[in-house]
N, C-alpha and C positions, 0 to 999 in steps of 0.2 A: 504494500500500500504506500502511496505517496505520503510523506510525512507533512501534513498540513496542520496549521494551528486551527483550533476550533473557533468558528465564526458563528456560533449559535446562541440560542437563548438559554442554554443551560449554564449553571454556575459551577465550573469545574476547573481543575488544574489542567492547563493547556500545555502545548509544546513551547519550549523556549525558542524564540526566534532570533535570527541574526538581525541586528538592528541597524538603523540608519543614524543612530545617535543614542543618547541616554537621557534620563531625567536630569542629570547634572549639567549637561551641556546645552539644554534648551529649556531653561527653567521658567522664563516669564514671557508674557505676550509681547510681541514686537510689531503688531499690526500698524502702529502709527509710523513706523519706519519703512513702510512698504514691504512688510514681510508677515506672513501668517505661519504659525507653527501648528502642526497636527500631530496628535498622539494617537497611536493605534497599536495593534499587536500583530500586524500582518504585512506592512509595506516592504519588509525585507525579503518576502517570499518571491521566488521567480514567477509564480503564476499570477501575481498581482501587478506585474509590470505593465502589461497592456492596459489593464483596467485603470491604473493610475495615470498612464500617459494620456488616455482619452479624457479622464476627468480634468487633468491639468490643461489640456488643450481647450476644453469647454470653458474653464475658468478664465483663461487668457483672453477670450473673446470680450470679456467685460473688464478685466483688470490686467492689461498687458504688462504693466510695470511692477506688479506685485510678485514677490518671490514666495514660494510655498516650500516649507521644509517639513518632511515627514519623519517622525521619530518613532521607530518601532520598539515598543517595550515588550519584555517577556510577559506572557499572559498570566503566569502564576503570581506575578507581582503587580500586575497592571492596576487593579483597583486599589491596592495599598498605595502605590505611587500617586494615583489620581486623588485619593483621599487626602494625602499630604499636600498636594497642590491646592485642593479646595480649601483646606484648613488655613493655608497661608494666604489665600486670595490671589494667587498668581500662578500661572502655568500656561498650558497650550491655549490657543484661540479656539481650536476645533478638536473634538475628541470623539473617538469611536466608543459606542456602548452596545452591550447586549440589550435587547428589548426586555421589558418587564421590570422586575424589582430593582435591577442594578441602576437603571436610569431614573426610575420613579423615586428611588430613595435619595436622589441627588439633585432634584429639580431646583432647589433653592440656589444652586450655583450655576444654573443654566438660563439661557435667554429663550423665552417663548418664541417659536418660529412661525406662528400662524400667519402673520402679515407677510412673511417672506416666501412661504411655500404654497400659497393659494393656487398657483397655476399647476402645481404638481399633484394636487389631491386626487384628480380623476385618473391620472396615468399610473400612479403608484398604489400598491396595497400595503397593508401592515402597519398603518398609522397608529392603531390602538395601543400597540406595545410600547409606543414612545409618547403616550399621552397620559396626563394626569390632571384631574379636575377640569377636564374639558380643554386643556391647552396642550399644544404639540411642542415637544422638546427635542425631537430627533427626526431627521430625514431618513426613511428606511432605504436600505441597500439590498437586503435579501429578505426572503421569507424563510422561516425555519419551522419545520414540522417533524412529526414523529411517526412515520409509517412503520408498519410491521413487514419486514422483508422475509422471504422464505426461499429456500433452495429447492427448485423443482426436481433436481436429480435425486435428492434424498427422499422426496415424496415417492418417486418412482421405485426407488430401492425398497421402500417400506410398503409397497403395493397400495399406495394412496394415489388418488387422481390429482395431479398437479394443477389441473385447470379448475378444481373445485375444493379449495381449502375450507375447513370447517367454518360454519356460520354461528354455532353455539358453543358455549364454554364446555359443556359436557362432551360434545363431539370432538372438540379440540383436545381435551385431555385424553380421550380414547386414541386419537391420532398420534398424540405424543407417545403413548405406550407402544404403538406400532413402530414408531420411529426409534424408540429406545431398543426394541428387539432387533432392529436392523443395524444397530451399532452407533447411533448418533444421539446427542442430547437434543432436547426440544428447544431450549433457549441458549444462546450465547449471552452470558451476563457478566458484566464487569461492574462491581459496586465498591471497589476499593476507596473511591472518593465519595461514596454515597450518592452518586449521580443516577444510578439505575432506577431508583424509585421515582425520579422525576419523569423519566420516559414512561415508566409503568403506569402511573396514575393518569398521565395525559393520553397515552395510547389506549388504555382500557376505560377511560372515563365515560365516553359517550354511550357505551353499552352496559355500564354498571349503574350510573346515576340516571335518574329520570331527566327528561328535558328541563323540567322546572328546577330540579336540584342543580343541574349543570349551569343553567343561566344564573341562578342565585349565587353559585360559587364564583363565577366570573364577576358578578356585580358586587362581590365582597360580603355577601350574606350567606356565609358558610355554616351549615349545621353539622358539626363534627360528630354529633351523636346519632346522626342518621344511620339506619341499618345499611344503606347502600354505600355510604362513605366508609363505614367500617369494613364492608365487603371488599372494597378496593384493597385494603391492607391485609385482609384475610387471604385474598387470592395471592398476593405477593408472598405471604408466608407459606401458602399451600404449594407454590411452585418449588420452594426450597425443601419442604417436608417430603414432597413426592419425587425429589431428585430430578426435576424437570430442567433445572439449570445446569450450565457447565460447572465443573468442579471448582471449588475454591472461589466462588463469586466475590466474597468480601476481600479477597487478597488479589483480585484481578483488576487491573486498570481498564476502564472502559475504552479510553483513548490510548493506544489503539489495540490493546491485547484482545478485548472481547470481540472486536470486529474481525481480527485475524482468525479467531476460532470459527466464526461464521464463514469467512472466505475460504478457509481450508477444509470445509465440509465436516467439521466436528460437531456442528449444531445446525438444526434445520431452520431456525428462526432467529431473528434479532430485531429488537426495537431500535431502529437507527434514526438517522437524520435525513432530511431531504436536501440539505445544502452542505457543501464544503468538505466534510470528512465523515466517514461512516455512512456513506450515502450511495445512491444508485450508480454514480460514475465510478467510484472505487470498486464497488461490488461487480459491476459489469466487466471490469478488467480481469477479475479472477474467476468468476462463475460463468461469464459470457452473458450477453443480454437475454439469450433464449432460455437460460436456466434460472434467471433471477425473477422472482415473483413479488408482487406487493398485494397483501391481503387486508381485508377489513377486519377490525377487531371482532372477535366472536362475541355473540350476545350473551350477557350474564343475566340481566334483568329483563323479563318479558316486556315487550312493548317499546323497547329502546331501538334507536337507529344508529348504526355506526357512522361516524363522521371523522374526517381527517383533522387531527388537532394541529393547528399551526398559528403562527403570529409573525409579526415583523421580527426578523432574526437579528441583524445588526444595523446600526444607523449612526449617522454623525450628528453631534450636538454642538452648540456654540456656548463657550464660557461667558459668564456674566461679566468677567473682568476684561474681555477683549475691547480694544480701543474703538473698533468699527464693527458693530454687530451686523450691519447689512453686508459688508464685505465678507465677513466670516460666514454668514448665512449663504451668500452666493457660492462660496466654496463647498459648503455642505450640500447645496443643490447640485453642483457640478459632479460631486461624488456619487450622486444618484441620477445623473443624466442618462438619457437613453443609450447613447453610444458606449458610455462607460459600462453600463450594466450588461449590454450585449457582450462586451469583452469579458466581463466577470463570469457570465454564464459559460461562455465558450472555453475559457481557460481553467476555471476553478470548479465548474460543474454546479455552481450555486443556482438555486431557483431565485431569480432576481425579483425584486419588488415590482418591477415592470412586467406585468403578466402578459403583455402583448408579444413578448419575445417567443419566437417559434422554437419549441423543444422537440419536435417530432423526430429529428434525426438522432436523438439521444437514446432511443430504444423504448420498448414497451413499459418498463418500470417507471421512467420519468413521465411518460405520457399519461400513465394511470394516475400518478400523483397530481400532476397539474390538472387533470380532469376532475379531481375531487376538491379543488380549491373553492369552487363556487359554493359548495354545500358545507365546507369546513367550518370549524369553530375554534375560538381561542383555546390554547392549551391550558389545562388546569394549573400546572405548576407555575406557569408564567404569571398567574394572577396573585401568587403569594409573595410576601416580602422576602428579601434575601436572607434575613435572620431565620424566618420560619423554614425556608428551603434548606438552609444549613442544618437546622435541628432535625428536619425530616430525614436528611441523609444519614445522620448518626443513628437515629432510631430505626431506620430501615436495616442497617447492619445488625442491630440487636434483634430485630424480628427474624432475620435469616438465621441467626445463631441460636435463637430460642431463649434469649435471656430477658425478654420483655413480652408483655401481652399486647394484643391489639387495643384493648380498652385503655391501657396506660399510654400507648402511642397517641391515640386520638385526644386523650386528655391533655397531654403535654402540647400537642400541636394546636389545640383550641386555645390554650392559654397564651401561647406565642402569637397566634393570629390575632387574638383580641387585644394584645398589648401593642400591636402595630409595628 
């Protein structure tokens, strides 16, 4: 697998990147001197070159004399470094964020972009992940979702029909038993960082929670004592108890060890991403497009309808301390311009926020994913605060190890969620 940094909405330890600078050599805004500084965790990657070249060219049309410096920070330190910059009130003019809790928790340090991005609202999707209290704080670059991929060759080996994956949980468990007899695990799971549970609740959410419960969760009205909410965590525990997961899930890194297990044929399914890493383009290389399938989540609660969970993946925001907010906003817009996003899709395999981009040449899996965007819903874990997500990760490890009960898990999560 190509070693890419994670450009998604999950909160995990990513790959350290070769940088274009560091926090120490680009500490403060310099927009007043004809220069803008951008922090991210990806501009040092070869696959980002064409994307950045297109974005810079777009920006130059409006600001020919302004220099743009990209500073690639290591992802595992990114939000710590950014937090220090926010606390000091000086740092980059423009910065990359994951959608969801990471940007929403920091909007006090950001410029609302509504007046600057009005022309982009129809072209781009994923705005909600960069919105808080009705105001937009980031221009989306990618969409990030959590499809369930499966290996059609393993299905055939287990005498299962690869064209008809299970549509109910009971049938899925039975199919997993057949897969185990054929010599493979049901799920490739890496939960060393506590990230697996994020993918789990979002991938299984639409078929476990009722539509009303799902919408209430996204709206911030979460009932942690609901039987269906508890069922999400019970099923997580069940996969461990029934040995459906790859061995040593709590000591396996999701990025990229768990994905390698799936690619090597040691597991039939993986809850992956739809952009950037652990996604259709990576899997196509190892399994071939013909053997890679994308399935809907099996129904757990009668009457539910499976939907693709997705949100805005990554996007660029503008710091409140920048000298020229409009200029910085123009750069954020250029980084989500049409030509730049076409290059991003072509080179990185990301599902761009511009959904008019043609993906048909990418194979059946990506076409299936994009076809489900219209009926998709926001991912459950993205609606949670970063603190609650971190706690959920630790508790998920304890659930797999059997050292905590589901009731205690939801009790602690409810307290964290209510604390904000």
